[in-house]
C-alpha positions as CSV (number, residue, x, y, z in Angstrom):
1,M,-76.3,-50.9,73.6
2,I,-77.9,-50.3,70.1
3,G,-75.3,-47.8,69.0
4,M,-74.7,-44.1,69.6
5,A,-76.8,-41.8,67.5
6,H,-76.9,-38.0,67.7
7,F,-79.4,-35.5,66.2
8,N,-79.4,-31.8,66.6
9,G,-76.7,-32.0,69.2
10,V,-78.6,-34.6,71.4
11,E,-77.5,-38.1,72.1
12,L,-80.4,-40.4,71.4
13,T,-80.9,-43.1,74.0
14,D,-81.4,-46.8,73.3
15,E,-84.9,-46.5,74.7
16,T,-85.7,-43.7,72.3
17,I,-84.3,-45.7,69.3
18,L,-86.5,-48.7,70.3
19,K,-89.6,-46.4,70.8
20,T,-89.0,-44.9,67.4
21,R,-88.6,-48.2,65.7
22,K,-91.9,-49.3,67.2
23,W,-93.6,-46.1,66.1
24,F,-92.6,-46.6,62.5
25,H,-93.5,-50.3,62.7
26,D,-96.9,-49.4,64.0
27,V,-97.5,-46.8,61.3
28,S,-96.8,-49.4,58.7
29,L,-99.4,-51.7,60.2
30,E,-101.9,-48.9,60.5
31,C,-101.5,-48.2,56.8
32,I,-102.5,-51.9,56.2
33,D,-105.6,-51.5,58.4
34,E,-106.6,-48.3,56.5
35,V,-106.7,-50.3,53.3
36,K,-108.5,-53.3,54.9
37,T,-111.2,-51.0,56.3
38,G,-111.7,-49.2,53.0
39,K,-110.4,-45.8,54.3
40,V,-107.6,-45.9,51.7
41,K,-107.6,-47.5,48.3
42,V,-104.5,-49.1,46.6
43,N,-104.2,-50.7,43.2
44,D,-102.6,-54.0,44.4
45,E,-103.6,-54.9,47.9
46,E,-101.6,-58.1,48.1
47,Y,-98.4,-56.3,47.0
48,Y,-99.1,-53.4,49.3
49,F,-99.7,-55.6,52.4
50,K,-96.5,-57.6,51.6
51,W,-94.5,-54.4,51.2
52,R,-95.8,-52.8,54.4
53,N,-95.3,-56.0,56.5
54,E,-91.7,-56.2,55.3
55,Q,-91.2,-52.5,56.0
56,A,-92.6,-53.0,59.6
57,I,-90.1,-55.8,60.2
58,E,-87.2,-53.8,58.7
59,Y,-88.1,-50.9,61.0
60,M,-87.9,-53.1,64.1
61,N,-84.6,-54.5,62.9
62,G,-83.1,-51.0,62.7
63,Y,-82.7,-50.8,58.9
64,S,-83.9,-47.2,58.9
65,D,-82.1,-45.9,62.0
66,H,-79.7,-43.8,59.9
67,T,-82.3,-41.9,57.9
68,L,-83.1,-38.3,58.5
69,T,-86.8,-39.1,59.0
70,F,-86.0,-41.7,61.6
71,L,-83.6,-39.4,63.5
72,Q,-86.0,-36.5,63.4
73,R,-88.8,-38.6,64.8
74,A,-86.5,-40.0,67.5
75,Y,-85.5,-36.5,68.5
76,Y,-89.1,-35.6,68.8
77,I,-89.9,-38.7,70.9
78,Q,-87.0,-37.9,73.2
79,T,-87.3,-34.2,73.6
80,G,-90.8,-33.3,72.5
81,E,-89.3,-30.7,70.2
82,S,-89.9,-30.6,66.4
83,V,-86.9,-29.5,64.3
84,A,-87.6,-27.8,60.9
85,L,-85.5,-29.4,58.3
86,L,-86.2,-27.0,55.5
87,P,-85.6,-23.3,55.6
88,K,-88.6,-21.0,55.8
């Protein structure tokens, strides 16, 4: 068991946590691809690639599991519902 996490009154499953980690990991790698293909420009590609690769590893190791962004995405992955975090 990864650890019990709750968001918006819902217990997030281990499967959901792993899927969410993978989602953030993949987004980090997609950001690298966008720079490599020229779709996005950055000032220091070497630094950016290093940072994004480290970030991808950290996501898979659960370093961001406690963040509001992570929990909101996990909730969406598990329930299909999006929760507004800021008032209208």
